[in-house]
CHARMM internal coordinates of N, CA and C (Angstrom, degrees):
IC EDIT
DIST 1 N 1 CA 1.4464
DIST 1 CA 1 C 1.5358
ANGL 1 N 1 CA 1 C 111.49
DIST 1 C 2 N 1.3587
ANGL 1 CA 1 C 2 N 116.85
DIHE 1 N 1 CA 1 C 2 N -30.93
DIST 2 N 2 CA 1.4380
ANGL 1 C 2 N 2 CA 118.38
DIHE 1 CA 1 C 2 N 2 CA 178.82
DIST 2 CA 2 C 1.5049
ANGL 2 N 2 CA 2 C 114.38
DIHE 1 C 2 N 2 CA 2 C -60.34
DIST 2 C 3 N 1.3244
ANGL 2 CA 2 C 3 N 115.56
DIHE 2 N 2 CA 2 C 3 N -35.88
DIST 3 N 3 CA 1.4443
ANGL 2 C 3 N 3 CA 119.69
DIHE 2 CA 2 C 3 N 3 CA -179.80
DIST 3 CA 3 C 1.5442
ANGL 3 N 3 CA 3 C 110.25
DIHE 2 C 3 N 3 CA 3 C -65.97
DIST 3 C 4 N 1.3376
ANGL 3 CA 3 C 4 N 115.88
DIHE 3 N 3 CA 3 C 4 N -43.15
DIST 4 N 4 CA 1.4648
ANGL 3 C 4 N 4 CA 119.26
DIHE 3 CA 3 C 4 N 4 CA 177.50
DIST 4 CA 4 C 1.5129
ANGL 4 N 4 CA 4 C 112.87
DIHE 3 C 4 N 4 CA 4 C -61.23
DIST 4 C 5 N 1.3310
ANGL 4 CA 4 C 5 N 115.46
DIHE 4 N 4 CA 4 C 5 N -39.08
DIST 5 N 5 CA 1.4688
ANGL 4 C 5 N 5 CA 119.66
DIHE 4 CA 4 C 5 N 5 CA 178.49
DIST 5 CA 5 C 1.5234
ANGL 5 N 5 CA 5 C 109.62
DIHE 4 C 5 N 5 CA 5 C -62.12
DIST 5 C 6 N 1.3152
ANGL 5 CA 5 C 6 N 118.97
DIHE 5 N 5 CA 5 C 6 N -41.72
DIST 6 N 6 CA 1.4473
ANGL 5 C 6 N 6 CA 122.06
DIHE 5 CA 5 C 6 N 6 CA 176.75
DIST 6 CA 6 C 1.5083
ANGL 6 N 6 CA 6 C 112.91
DIHE 5 C 6 N 6 CA 6 C -65.72
DIST 6 C 7 N 1.3192
ANGL 6 CA 6 C 7 N 118.30
DIHE 6 N 6 CA 6 C 7 N -42.32
DIST 7 N 7 CA 1.4433
ANGL 6 C 7 N 7 CA 121.94
DIHE 6 CA 6 C 7 N 7 CA -179.55
DIST 7 CA 7 C 1.5297
ANGL 7 N 7 CA 7 C 111.65
DIHE 6 C 7 N 7 CA 7 C -66.31
DIST 7 C 8 N 1.3392
ANGL 7 CA 7 C 8 N 118.25
DIHE 7 N 7 CA 7 C 8 N -43.98
DIST 8 N 8 CA 1.4560
ANGL 7 C 8 N 8 CA 120.23
DIHE 7 CA 7 C 8 N 8 CA 179.05
DIST 8 CA 8 C 1.5504
ANGL 8 N 8 CA 8 C 110.53
DIHE 7 C 8 N 8 CA 8 C -65.40
DIST 8 C 9 N 1.3054
ANGL 8 CA 8 C 9 N 116.28
DIHE 8 N 8 CA 8 C 9 N -34.94
DIST 9 N 9 CA 1.4971
ANGL 8 C 9 N 9 CA 120.02
DIHE 8 CA 8 C 9 N 9 CA 176.04
DIST 9 CA 9 C 1.5169
ANGL 9 N 9 CA 9 C 108.93
DIHE 8 C 9 N 9 CA 9 C -62.56
DIST 9 C 10 N 1.3646
ANGL 9 CA 9 C 10 N 116.54
DIHE 9 N 9 CA 9 C 10 N -44.62
DIST 10 N 10 CA 1.4700
ANGL 9 C 10 N 10 CA 120.54
DIHE 9 CA 9 C 10 N 10 CA -179.86
DIST 10 CA 10 C 1.5426
ANGL 10 N 10 CA 10 C 110.67
DIHE 9 C 10 N 10 CA 10 C -64.00
DIST 10 C 11 N 1.3189
ANGL 10 CA 10 C 11 N 116.39
DIHE 10 N 10 CA 10 C 11 N -40.68
DIST 11 N 11 CA 1.4773
ANGL 10 C 11 N 11 CA 119.56
DIHE 10 CA 10 C 11 N 11 CA 178.58
DIST 11 CA 11 C 1.5072
ANGL 11 N 11 CA 11 C 110.46
DIHE 10 C 11 N 11 CA 11 C -61.97
DIST 11 C 12 N 1.3207
ANGL 11 CA 11 C 12 N 117.63
DIHE 11 N 11 CA 11 C 12 N -39.68
DIST 12 N 12 CA 1.4659
ANGL 11 C 12 N 12 CA 121.54
DIHE 11 CA 11 C 12 N 12 CA 176.72
DIST 12 CA 12 C 1.5252
ANGL 12 N 12 CA 12 C 111.33
DIHE 11 C 12 N 12 CA 12 C -68.95
DIST 12 C 13 N 1.3459
ANGL 12 CA 12 C 13 N 115.49
DIHE 12 N 12 CA 12 C 13 N -41.64
DIST 13 N 13 CA 1.4640
ANGL 12 C 13 N 13 CA 119.53
DIHE 12 CA 12 C 13 N 13 CA 179.16
DIST 13 CA 13 C 1.5201
ANGL 13 N 13 CA 13 C 112.12
DIHE 12 C 13 N 13 CA 13 C -60.83
DIST 13 C 14 N 1.3269
ANGL 13 CA 13 C 14 N 115.35
DIHE 13 N 13 CA 13 C 14 N -32.92
DIST 14 N 14 CA 1.4644
ANGL 13 C 14 N 14 CA 120.96
DIHE 13 CA 13 C 14 N 14 CA -177.39
DIST 14 CA 14 C 1.5481
ANGL 14 N 14 CA 14 C 111.51
DIHE 13 C 14 N 14 CA 14 C -61.83
DIST 14 C 15 N 1.3377
ANGL 14 CA 14 C 15 N 116.06
DIHE 14 N 14 CA 14 C 15 N -21.28
DIST 15 N 15 CA 1.4617
ANGL 14 C 15 N 15 CA 119.16
DIHE 14 CA 14 C 15 N 15 CA 175.98
DIST 15 CA 15 C 1.5046
ANGL 15 N 15 CA 15 C 113.50
DIHE 14 C 15 N 15 CA 15 C -74.70
DIST 15 C 16 N 1.3271
ANGL 15 CA 15 C 16 N 115.96
DIHE 15 N 15 CA 15 C 16 N -21.83
DIST 16 N 16 CA 1.4604
ANGL 15 C 16 N 16 CA 120.93
DIHE 15 CA 15 C 16 N 16 CA -175.31
DIST 16 CA 16 C 1.5187
ANGL 16 N 16 CA 16 C 115.43
DIHE 15 C 16 N 16 CA 16 C -111.10
DIST 16 C 17 N 1.3105
ANGL 16 CA 16 C 17 N 117.55
DIHE 16 N 16 CA 16 C 17 N -19.09
DIST 17 N 17 CA 1.4453
ANGL 16 C 17 N 17 CA 120.23
DIHE 16 CA 16 C 17 N 17 CA -177.16
DIST 17 CA 17 C 1.5084
ANGL 17 N 17 CA 17 C 110.00
DIHE 16 C 17 N 17 CA 17 C -152.31
DIST 17 C 18 N 1.3337
ANGL 17 CA 17 C 18 N 115.91
DIHE 17 N 17 CA 17 C 18 N 164.04
DIST 18 N 18 CA 1.4468
ANGL 17 C 18 N 18 CA 121.20
DIHE 17 CA 17 C 18 N 18 CA 175.17
DIST 18 CA 18 C 1.5096
ANGL 18 N 18 CA 18 C 110.03
DIHE 17 C 18 N 18 CA 18 C -77.08
DIST 18 C 19 N 1.3195
ANGL 18 CA 18 C 19 N 117.57
DIHE 18 N 18 CA 18 C 19 N 129.20
DIST 19 N 19 CA 1.4597
ANGL 18 C 19 N 19 CA 120.30
DIHE 18 CA 18 C 19 N 19 CA 178.74
DIST 19 CA 19 C 1.5386
ANGL 19 N 19 CA 19 C 108.46
DIHE 18 C 19 N 19 CA 19 C -85.09
DIST 19 C 20 N 1.3324
ANGL 19 CA 19 C 20 N 112.94
DIHE 19 N 19 CA 19 C 20 N 155.87
DIST 20 N 20 CA 1.4800
ANGL 19 C 20 N 20 CA 118.86
DIHE 19 CA 19 C 20 N 20 CA 176.89
DIST 20 CA 20 C 1.5048
ANGL 20 N 20 CA 20 C 109.29
DIHE 19 C 20 N 20 CA 20 C -75.26
DIST 20 C 21 N 1.3210
ANGL 20 CA 20 C 21 N 116.75
DIHE 20 N 20 CA 20 C 21 N 165.85
DIST 21 N 21 CA 1.4516
ANGL 20 C 21 N 21 CA 120.57
DIHE 20 CA 20 C 21 N 21 CA 177.14
DIST 21 CA 21 C 1.5277
ANGL 21 N 21 CA 21 C 110.53
DIHE 20 C 21 N 21 CA 21 C -60.44
DIST 21 C 22 N 1.3283
ANGL 21 CA 21 C 22 N 116.54
DIHE 21 N 21 CA 21 C 22 N -38.36
DIST 22 N 22 CA 1.4501
ANGL 21 C 22 N 22 CA 121.01
DIHE 21 CA 21 C 22 N 22 CA 178.60
DIST 22 CA 22 C 1.5211
ANGL 22 N 22 CA 22 C 113.73
DIHE 21 C 22 N 22 CA 22 C -63.00
DIST 22 C 23 N 1.3455
ANGL 22 CA 22 C 23 N 114.38
DIHE 22 N 22 CA 22 C 23 N -38.52
DIST 23 N 23 CA 1.4505
ANGL 22 C 23 N 23 CA 120.20
DIHE 22 CA 22 C 23 N 23 CA 178.25
DIST 23 CA 23 C 1.5391
ANGL 23 N 23 CA 23 C 111.62
DIHE 22 C 23 N 23 CA 23 C -66.46
DIST 23 C 24 N 1.3608
ANGL 23 CA 23 C 24 N 114.33
DIHE 23 N 23 CA 23 C 24 N -42.77
DIST 24 N 24 CA 1.4682
ANGL 23 C 24 N 24 CA 118.04
DIHE 23 CA 23 C 24 N 24 CA 177.88
DIST 24 CA 24 C 1.5275
ANGL 24 N 24 CA 24 C 110.96
DIHE 23 C 24 N 24 CA 24 C -65.19
DIST 24 C 25 N 1.3341
ANGL 24 CA 24 C 25 N 116.66
DIHE 24 N 24 CA 24 C 25 N -37.26
DIST 25 N 25 CA 1.4426
ANGL 24 C 25 N 25 CA 122.94
DIHE 24 CA 24 C 25 N 25 CA 179.13
DIST 25 CA 25 C 1.5424
ANGL 25 N 25 CA 25 C 109.10
DIHE 24 C 25 N 25 CA 25 C -61.70
DIST 25 C 26 N 1.3438
ANGL 25 CA 25 C 26 N 117.71
DIHE 25 N 25 CA 25 C 26 N -44.46
DIST 26 N 26 CA 1.4378
ANGL 25 C 26 N 26 CA 121.95
DIHE 25 CA 25 C 26 N 26 CA 179.98
DIST 26 CA 26 C 1.5156
ANGL 26 N 26 CA 26 C 110.67
DIHE 25 C 26 N 26 CA 26 C -61.57
DIST 26 C 27 N 1.3460
ANGL 26 CA 26 C 27 N 117.01
DIHE 26 N 26 CA 26 C 27 N -42.52
DIST 27 N 27 CA 1.4597
ANGL 26 C 27 N 27 CA 121.70
DIHE 26 CA 26 C 27 N 27 CA 177.16
DIST 27 CA 27 C 1.4789
ANGL 27 N 27 CA 27 C 111.05
DIHE 26 C 27 N 27 CA 27 C -61.78
DIST 27 C 28 N 1.3327
ANGL 27 CA 27 C 28 N 116.74
DIHE 27 N 27 CA 27 C 28 N -51.95
DIST 28 N 28 CA 1.4588
ANGL 27 C 28 N 28 CA 120.96
DIHE 27 CA 27 C 28 N 28 CA -177.52
DIST 28 CA 28 C 1.5280
ANGL 28 N 28 CA 28 C 114.00
DIHE 27 C 28 N 28 CA 28 C -64.46
DIST 28 C 29 N 1.2991
ANGL 28 CA 28 C 29 N 117.20
DIHE 28 N 28 CA 28 C 29 N -27.32
DIST 29 N 29 CA 1.4565
ANGL 28 C 29 N 29 CA 121.55
DIHE 28 CA 28 C 29 N 29 CA 175.75
DIST 29 CA 29 C 1.5479
ANGL 29 N 29 CA 29 C 111.03
DIHE 28 C 29 N 29 CA 29 C -75.24
DIST 29 C 30 N 1.3191
ANGL 29 CA 29 C 30 N 116.50
DIHE 29 N 29 CA 29 C 30 N -34.86
DIST 30 N 30 CA 1.4610
ANGL 29 C 30 N 30 CA 121.31
DIHE 29 CA 29 C 30 N 30 CA -174.06
DIST 30 CA 30 C 1.5252
ANGL 30 N 30 CA 30 C 112.39
DIHE 29 C 30 N 30 CA 30 C -83.31
DIST 30 C 31 N 1.3180
ANGL 30 CA 30 C 31 N 118.74
DIHE 30 N 30 CA 30 C 31 N -41.64
DIST 31 N 31 CA 1.4667
ANGL 30 C 31 N 31 CA 121.30
DIHE 30 CA 30 C 31 N 31 CA -169.30
DIST 31 CA 31 C 1.5196
ANGL 31 N 31 CA 31 C 114.47
DIHE 30 C 31 N 31 CA 31 C -59.49
DIST 31 C 32 N 1.3315
ANGL 31 CA 31 C 32 N 121.86
DIHE 31 N 31 CA 31 C 32 N -38.22
DIST 32 N 32 CA 1.4650
ANGL 31 C 32 N 32 CA 119.93
DIHE 31 CA 31 C 32 N 32 CA 179.29
DIST 32 CA 32 C 1.5311
ANGL 32 N 32 CA 32 C 114.17
DIHE 31 C 32 N 32 CA 32 C -59.50
DIST 32 C 33 N 1.3009
ANGL 32 CA 32 C 33 N 116.54
DIHE 32 N 32 CA 32 C 33 N -24.24
DIST 33 N 33 CA 1.4832
ANGL 32 C 33 N 33 CA 120.00
DIHE 32 CA 32 C 33 N 33 CA -175.89
DIST 33 CA 33 C 1.5278
ANGL 33 N 33 CA 33 C 113.08
DIHE 32 C 33 N 33 CA 33 C -102.53
DIST 33 C 34 N 1.3257
ANGL 33 CA 33 C 34 N 119.02
DIHE 33 N 33 CA 33 C 34 N -2.61
DIST 34 N 34 CA 1.4764
ANGL 33 C 34 N 34 CA 119.85
DIHE 33 CA 33 C 34 N 34 CA -174.01
DIST 34 CA 34 C 1.5062
ANGL 34 N 34 CA 34 C 112.37
DIHE 33 C 34 N 34 CA 34 C -132.30
DIST 34 C 35 N 1.3101
ANGL 34 CA 34 C 35 N 114.86
DIHE 34 N 34 CA 34 C 35 N 104.74
DIST 35 N 35 CA 1.4878
ANGL 34 C 35 N 35 CA 119.80
DIHE 34 CA 34 C 35 N 35 CA -178.91
DIST 35 CA 35 C 1.5232
ANGL 35 N 35 CA 35 C 111.12
DIHE 34 C 35 N 35 CA 35 C -68.75
DIST 35 C 36 N 1.3346
ANGL 35 CA 35 C 36 N 118.64
DIHE 35 N 35 CA 35 C 36 N -28.69
DIST 36 N 36 CA 1.4314
ANGL 35 C 36 N 36 CA 121.44
DIHE 35 CA 35 C 36 N 36 CA 178.69
DIST 36 CA 36 C 1.5124
ANGL 36 N 36 CA 36 C 112.55
DIHE 35 C 36 N 36 CA 36 C -63.66
DIST 36 C 37 N 1.3019
ANGL 36 CA 36 C 37 N 116.60
DIHE 36 N 36 CA 36 C 37 N -44.79
DIST 37 N 37 CA 1.4679
ANGL 36 C 37 N 37 CA 122.94
DIHE 36 CA 36 C 37 N 37 CA 179.31
DIST 37 CA 37 C 1.5317
ANGL 37 N 37 CA 37 C 110.93
DIHE 36 C 37 N 37 CA 37 C -71.96
DIST 37 C 38 N 1.3338
ANGL 37 CA 37 C 38 N 117.08
DIHE 37 N 37 CA 37 C 38 N -35.01
DIST 38 N 38 CA 1.4663
ANGL 37 C 38 N 38 CA 119.55
DIHE 37 CA 37 C 38 N 38 CA 174.86
DIST 38 CA 38 C 1.5292
ANGL 38 N 38 CA 38 C 109.90
DIHE 37 C 38 N 38 CA 38 C -63.56
DIST 38 C 39 N 1.3140
ANGL 38 CA 38 C 39 N 116.93
DIHE 38 N 38 CA 38 C 39 N -42.88
DIST 39 N 39 CA 1.4686
ANGL 38 C 39 N 39 CA 121.09
DIHE 38 CA 38 C 39 N 39 CA 177.17
DIST 39 CA 39 C 1.5187
ANGL 39 N 39 CA 39 C 111.20
DIHE 38 C 39 N 39 CA 39 C -64.18
DIST 39 C 40 N 1.2917
ANGL 39 CA 39 C 40 N 118.65
DIHE 39 N 39 CA 39 C 40 N -39.82
DIST 40 N 40 CA 1.4761
ANGL 39 C 40 N 40 CA 122.33
DIHE 39 CA 39 C 40 N 40 CA 176.74
DIST 40 CA 40 C 1.5307
ANGL 40 N 40 CA 40 C 109.33
DIHE 39 C 40 N 40 CA 40 C -59.59
DIST 40 C 41 N 1.3401
ANGL 40 CA 40 C 41 N 116.56
DIHE 40 N 40 CA 40 C 41 N -46.39
DIST 41 N 41 CA 1.4673
ANGL 40 C 41 N 41 CA 119.71
DIHE 40 CA 40 C 41 N 41 CA 179.43
DIST 41 CA 41 C 1.5138
ANGL 41 N 41 CA 41 C 111.72
DIHE 40 C 41 N 41 CA 41 C -59.60
DIST 41 C 42 N 1.3756
ANGL 41 CA 41 C 42 N 116.77
DIHE 41 N 41 CA 41 C 42 N -41.42
DIST 42 N 42 CA 1.4558
ANGL 41 C 42 N 42 CA 119.76
DIHE 41 CA 41 C 42 N 42 CA 177.98
DIST 42 CA 42 C 1.4979
ANGL 42 N 42 CA 42 C 112.52
DIHE 41 C 42 N 42 CA 42 C -64.57
DIST 42 C 43 N 1.3406
ANGL 42 CA 42 C 43 N 116.14
DIHE 42 N 42 CA 42 C 43 N -37.71
DIST 43 N 43 CA 1.4655
ANGL 42 C 43 N 43 CA 120.56
DIHE 42 CA 42 C 43 N 43 CA -179.66
DIST 43 CA 43 C 1.5288
ANGL 43 N 43 CA 43 C 111.93
DIHE 42 C 43 N 43 CA 43 C -67.42
DIST 43 C 44 N 1.3353
ANGL 43 CA 43 C 44 N 116.74
DIHE 43 N 43 CA 43 C 44 N -43.46
DIST 44 N 44 CA 1.4894
ANGL 43 C 44 N 44 CA 116.41
DIHE 43 CA 43 C 44 N 44 CA -179.89
DIST 44 CA 44 C 1.5400
ANGL 44 N 44 CA 44 C 110.87
DIHE 43 C 44 N 44 CA 44 C -69.38
DIST 44 C 45 N 1.3477
ANGL 44 CA 44 C 45 N 117.44
DIHE 44 N 44 CA 44 C 45 N -33.06
DIST 45 N 45 CA 1.4541
ANGL 44 C 45 N 45 CA 120.23
DIHE 44 CA 44 C 45 N 45 CA 174.01
DIST 45 CA 45 C 1.5290
ANGL 45 N 45 CA 45 C 111.55
DIHE 44 C 45 N 45 CA 45 C -59.96
DIST 45 C 46 N 1.3623
ANGL 45 CA 45 C 46 N 115.01
DIHE 45 N 45 CA 45 C 46 N -45.23
DIST 46 N 46 CA 1.4652
ANGL 45 C 46 N 46 CA 121.62
DIHE 45 CA 45 C 46 N 46 CA -179.89
DIST 46 CA 46 C 1.4845
ANGL 46 N 46 CA 46 C 110.69
DIHE 45 C 46 N 46 CA 46 C -62.93
DIST 46 C 47 N 1.3391
ANGL 46 CA 46 C 47 N 117.62
DIHE 46 N 46 CA 46 C 47 N -44.72
DIST 47 N 47 CA 1.4681
ANGL 46 C 47 N 47 CA 121.71
DIHE 46 CA 46 C 47 N 47 CA 179.24
DIST 47 CA 47 C 1.5317
ANGL 47 N 47 CA 47 C 111.90
DIHE 46 C 47 N 47 CA 47 C -62.70
DIST 47 C 48 N 1.3298
ANGL 47 CA 47 C 48 N 115.10
DIHE 47 N 47 CA 47 C 48 N -40.60
DIST 48 N 48 CA 1.4499
ANGL 47 C 48 N 48 CA 118.24
DIHE 47 CA 47 C 48 N 48 CA 179.99
DIST 48 CA 48 C 1.5152
ANGL 48 N 48 CA 48 C 111.44
DIHE 47 C 48 N 48 CA 48 C -67.18
DIST 48 C 49 N 1.3418
ANGL 48 CA 48 C 49 N 117.06
DIHE 48 N 48 CA 48 C 49 N -40.82
DIST 49 N 49 CA 1.4614
ANGL 48 C 49 N 49 CA 119.52
DIHE 48 CA 48 C 49 N 49 CA 177.86
DIST 49 CA 49 C 1.5252
ANGL 49 N 49 CA 49 C 110.41
DIHE 48 C 49 N 49 CA 49 C -65.80
DIST 49 C 50 N 1.3265
ANGL 49 CA 49 C 50 N 117.67
DIHE 49 N 49 CA 49 C 50 N -38.92
DIST 50 N 50 CA 1.4812
ANGL 49 C 50 N 50 CA 120.02
DIHE 49 CA 49 C 50 N 50 CA 179.54
DIST 50 CA 50 C 1.5276
ANGL 50 N 50 CA 50 C 110.07
DIHE 49 C 50 N 50 CA 50 C -66.36
DIST 50 C 51 N 1.3116
ANGL 50 CA 50 C 51 N 116.90
DIHE 50 N 50 CA 50 C 51 N -40.05
DIST 51 N 51 CA 1.4928
ANGL 50 C 51 N 51 CA 118.76
DIHE 50 CA 50 C 51 N 51 CA 177.50
DIST 51 CA 51 C 1.5085
ANGL 51 N 51 CA 51 C 111.61
DIHE 50 C 51 N 51 CA 51 C -64.71
DIST 51 C 52 N 1.3187
ANGL 51 CA 51 C 52 N 117.74
DIHE 51 N 51 CA 51 C 52 N -38.96
DIST 52 N 52 CA 1.4362
ANGL 51 C 52 N 52 CA 119.12
DIHE 51 CA 51 C 52 N 52 CA 178.53
DIST 52 CA 52 C 1.5001
ANGL 52 N 52 CA 52 C 111.72
DIHE 51 C 52 N 52 CA 52 C -68.69
DIST 52 C 53 N 1.3322
ANGL 52 CA 52 C 53 N 116.96
DIHE 52 N 52 CA 52 C 53 N -37.64
DIST 53 N 53 CA 1.4683
ANGL 52 C 53 N 53 CA 120.68
DIHE 52 CA 52 C 53 N 53 CA 177.45
DIST 53 CA 53 C 1.5019
ANGL 53 N 53 CA 53 C 110.66
DIHE 52 C 53 N 53 CA 53 C -64.36
DIST 53 C 54 N 1.3269
ANGL 53 CA 53 C 54 N 116.16
DIHE 53 N 53 CA 53 C 54 N -44.10
DIST 54 N 54 CA 1.4878
ANGL 53 C 54 N 54 CA 120.71
DIHE 53 CA 53 C 54 N 54 CA -179.37
DIST 54 CA 54 C 1.4929
ANGL 54 N 54 CA 54 C 111.96
DIHE 53 C 54 N 54 CA 54 C -63.75
DIST 54 C 55 N 1.3458
ANGL 54 CA 54 C 55 N 116.98
DIHE 54 N 54 CA 54 C 55 N -32.79
DIST 55 N 55 CA 1.4274
ANGL 54 C 55 N 55 CA 119.84
DIHE 54 CA 54 C 55 N 55 CA -179.14
DIST 55 CA 55 C 1.5539
ANGL 55 N 55 CA 55 C 113.12
DIHE 54 C 55 N 55 CA 55 C -88.69
DIST 55 C 56 N 1.2936
ANGL 55 CA 55 C 56 N 116.74
DIHE 55 N 55 CA 55 C 56 N -6.13
DIST 56 N 56 CA 1.4399
ANGL 55 C 56 N 56 CA 120.24
DIHE 55 CA 55 C 56 N 56 CA 179.10
DIST 56 CA 56 C 1.5318
ANGL 56 N 56 CA 56 C 113.93
DIHE 55 C 56 N 56 CA 56 C 84.08
DIST 56 C 57 N 1.3156
ANGL 56 CA 56 C 57 N 116.33
DIHE 56 N 56 CA 56 C 57 N 9.84
DIST 57 N 57 CA 1.4697
ANGL 56 C 57 N 57 CA 121.40
DIHE 56 CA 56 C 57 N 57 CA 178.65
DIST 57 CA 57 C 1.5314
ANGL 57 N 57 CA 57 C 108.16
DIHE 56 C 57 N 57 CA 57 C -94.41
DIST 57 C 58 N 1.3459
ANGL 57 CA 57 C 58 N 115.55
DIHE 57 N 57 CA 57 C 58 N 132.24
DIST 58 N 58 CA 1.4595
ANGL 57 C 58 N 58 CA 117.92
DIHE 57 CA 57 C 58 N 58 CA -179.85
DIST 58 CA 58 C 1.5151
ANGL 58 N 58 CA 58 C 107.96
DIHE 57 C 58 N 58 CA 58 C -72.02
DIST 58 C 59 N 1.3421
ANGL 58 CA 58 C 59 N 115.87
DIHE 58 N 58 CA 58 C 59 N 140.70
DIST 59 N 59 CA 1.4702
ANGL 58 C 59 N 59 CA 119.41
DIHE 58 CA 58 C 59 N 59 CA 176.32
DIST 59 CA 59 C 1.5041
ANGL 59 N 59 CA 59 C 110.21
DIHE 58 C 59 N 59 CA 59 C -71.19
DIST 59 C 60 N 1.3056
ANGL 59 CA 59 C 60 N 117.35
DIHE 59 N 59 CA 59 C 60 N 153.41
DIST 60 N 60 CA 1.4804
ANGL 59 C 60 N 60 CA 118.77
DIHE 59 CA 59 C 60 N 60 CA 178.10
DIST 60 CA 60 C 1.5093
ANGL 60 N 60 CA 60 C 115.26
DIHE 59 C 60 N 60 CA 60 C -56.23
DIST 60 C 61 N 1.3281
ANGL 60 CA 60 C 61 N 117.55
DIHE 60 N 60 CA 60 C 61 N -35.63
DIST 61 N 61 CA 1.4872
ANGL 60 C 61 N 61 CA 119.91
DIHE 60 CA 60 C 61 N 61 CA 176.26
DIST 61 CA 61 C 1.4791
ANGL 61 N 61 CA 61 C 111.91
DIHE 60 C 61 N 61 CA 61 C -66.84
DIST 61 C 62 N 1.3144
ANGL 61 CA 61 C 62 N 117.81
DIHE 61 N 61 CA 61 C 62 N -41.55
DIST 62 N 62 CA 1.4715
ANGL 61 C 62 N 62 CA 120.22
DIHE 61 CA 61 C 62 N 62 CA -179.68
DIST 62 CA 62 C 1.5326
ANGL 62 N 62 CA 62 C 110.31
DIHE 61 C 62 N 62 CA 62 C -67.50
DIST 62 C 63 N 1.3053
ANGL 62 CA 62 C 63 N 117.37
DIHE 62 N 62 CA 62 C 63 N -39.70
DIST 63 N 63 CA 1.4595
ANGL 62 C 63 N 63 CA 121.12
DIHE 62 CA 62 C 63 N 63 CA 178.75
DIST 63 CA 63 C 1.5461
ANGL 63 N 63 CA 63 C 110.49
DIHE 62 C 63 N 63 CA 63 C -61.33
DIST 63 C 64 N 1.3245
ANGL 63 CA 63 C 64 N 115.56
DIHE 63 N 63 CA 63 C 64 N -41.62
DIST 64 N 64 CA 1.4573
ANGL 63 C 64 N 64 CA 118.87
DIHE 63 CA 63 C 64 N 64 CA -179.22
DIST 64 CA 64 C 1.5162
ANGL 64 N 64 CA 64 C 112.43
DIHE 63 C 64 N 64 CA 64 C -67.38
DIST 64 C 65 N 1.3651
ANGL 64 CA 64 C 65 N 115.12
DIHE 64 N 64 CA 64 C 65 N -28.14
DIST 65 N 65 CA 1.4720
ANGL 64 C 65 N 65 CA 118.99
DIHE 64 CA 64 C 65 N 65 CA -178.79
DIST 65 CA 65 C 1.5243
ANGL 65 N 65 CA 65 C 112.18
DIHE 64 C 65 N 65 CA 65 C -93.83
DIST 65 C 66 N 1.3048
ANGL 65 CA 65 C 66 N 117.40
DIHE 65 N 65 CA 65 C 66 N -2.31
DIST 66 N 66 CA 1.4544
ANGL 65 C 66 N 66 CA 120.60
DIHE 65 CA 65 C 66 N 66 CA -178.76
DIST 66 CA 66 C 1.5102
ANGL 66 N 66 CA 66 C 112.46
DIHE 65 C 66 N 66 CA 66 C 82.52
DIST 66 C 67 N 1.3221
ANGL 66 CA 66 C 67 N 118.44
DIHE 66 N 66 CA 66 C 67 N 9.14
DIST 67 N 67 CA 1.4578
ANGL 66 C 67 N 67 CA 122.94
DIHE 66 CA 66 C 67 N 67 CA 178.09
DIST 67 CA 67 C 1.5316
ANGL 67 N 67 CA 67 C 108.59
DIHE 66 C 67 N 67 CA 67 C -93.35
DIST 67 C 68 N 1.2931
ANGL 67 CA 67 C 68 N 117.77
DIHE 67 N 67 CA 67 C 68 N 129.98
DIST 68 N 68 CA 1.4543
ANGL 67 C 68 N 68 CA 121.38
DIHE 67 CA 67 C 68 N 68 CA 176.96
DIST 68 CA 68 C 1.4784
ANGL 68 N 68 CA 68 C 113.19
DIHE 67 C 68 N 68 CA 68 C -119.10
END
COOR INIT
IC SEED 1 N 1 CA 1 C
IC BUILD
């Protein structure tokens, strides 16, 4: 469980700051084996997109695709 706590913290931190290469490596190594952390990542992405939509700010993915 300690590893999942660290990974979810890093996933949250990634919203506020740039992660180091080592931090991204730890995430990428852990996610294929942990459905709970993959679900957490999906949930924070969904919440972020919903917050951007509610505020009228285009999400980075939509801006890259030309969708506003």
